[in-house]
C-alpha positions in Angstrom: -8.4 -2.7 9.5 -8.7 -6.1 8.0 -7.1 -6.3 3.9 -7.7 -10.7 2.4 -6.7 -9.8 -0.8 -4.9 -7.4 -2.9 -6.1 -6.7 -6.4 -3.8 -4.6 -8.8 -5.0 -3.5 -12.1 -2.5 -4.8 -14.6 -2.4 -1.0 -15.9 -1.5 0.0 -12.6 0.8 -3.1 -11.9 2.8 -1.3 -15.0 2.7 2.3 -13.8 3.9 1.6 -10.1 6.9 -0.4 -11.3 8.0 1.8 -14.2 7.3 5.0 -11.6 8.7 3.4 -8.7 10.0 0.3 -9.4 7.5 -1.8 -6.7 6.1 -5.0 -7.8 2.8 -6.4 -6.9 4.4 -9.2 -4.5 6.1 -5.7 -2.2 2.7 -4.7 -2.6 1.2 -8.0 -1.0 3.7 -8.8 1.1 2.9 -4.7 3.0 -0.2 -5.4 3.2 -1.0 -8.8 3.7 2.1 -10.1 5.8 3.2 -7.1 7.4 1.2 -5.1 10.6 0.8 -2.0 8.1 -0.4 1.0 9.7 -4.0 2.9 7.6 -4.8 6.2 7.7 -8.0 7.2 6.2 -6.9 9.6 3.3 -10.4 11.0 1.6 -12.7 10.0 -1.3 -13.4 6.6 0.3 -9.4 5.7 -0.1 -6.9 4.4 2.2 -3.2 5.0 2.8 -1.0 1.7 4.2 2.2 2.1 5.6 4.6 -1.3 6.0 7.2 -2.7 5.8 9.2 -5.7 4.1 12.5 -5.0 3.0 12.0 -1.3 2.7 8.7 1.2 3.4 6.2 1.2 0.9 3.0 3.3 1.3 0.5 2.4 -0.5 -3.5 4.1 -1.7 -6.1 2.1 -2.0 -10.1 1.4 -2.1 -11.5 -1.2 0.5 -14.1 -3.0 -1.4 -15.6 -5.8 1.5 -11.7 -6.5 2.3 -10.1 -6.9 -1.0 -7.8 -3.8 -1.2 -8.1 -2.3 -4.8 -5.2 -0.4 -5.6 -4.7 2.9 -7.0 -0.9 3.6 -6.6 2.3 2.4 -4.8 5.2 4.0 -4.2 8.5 3.9 -1.2 7.4 5.7 1.8 8.6 9.3 2.4 10.6 10.2 5.4 7.7 11.6 7.1 5.5 8.7 6.2 8.1 6.2 7.9 7.8 8.5 10.9 4.3 8.2 10.9 4.8 4.1 10.8 7.1 3.7 13.6 4.7 6.6 15.8 1.8 4.2 15.0 
């Protein structure tokens, strides 16, 4: 899947940083600079697992190549294994 840009609402960005300590640049780096692994997760949403300094899992909706962020968090052990397998 090709992502051209990442859009993060301010409220979502604050929640992700407050809860998980992830900043916007980490999310963008994971989705744009890295080769993330994408998985369909239902309800028109996708899960992307990528690595830039640490593994990050991002849930987003794809709107014509723009990732509309829902949430992001540090990847769990099983997500890291899934990323390394694909």
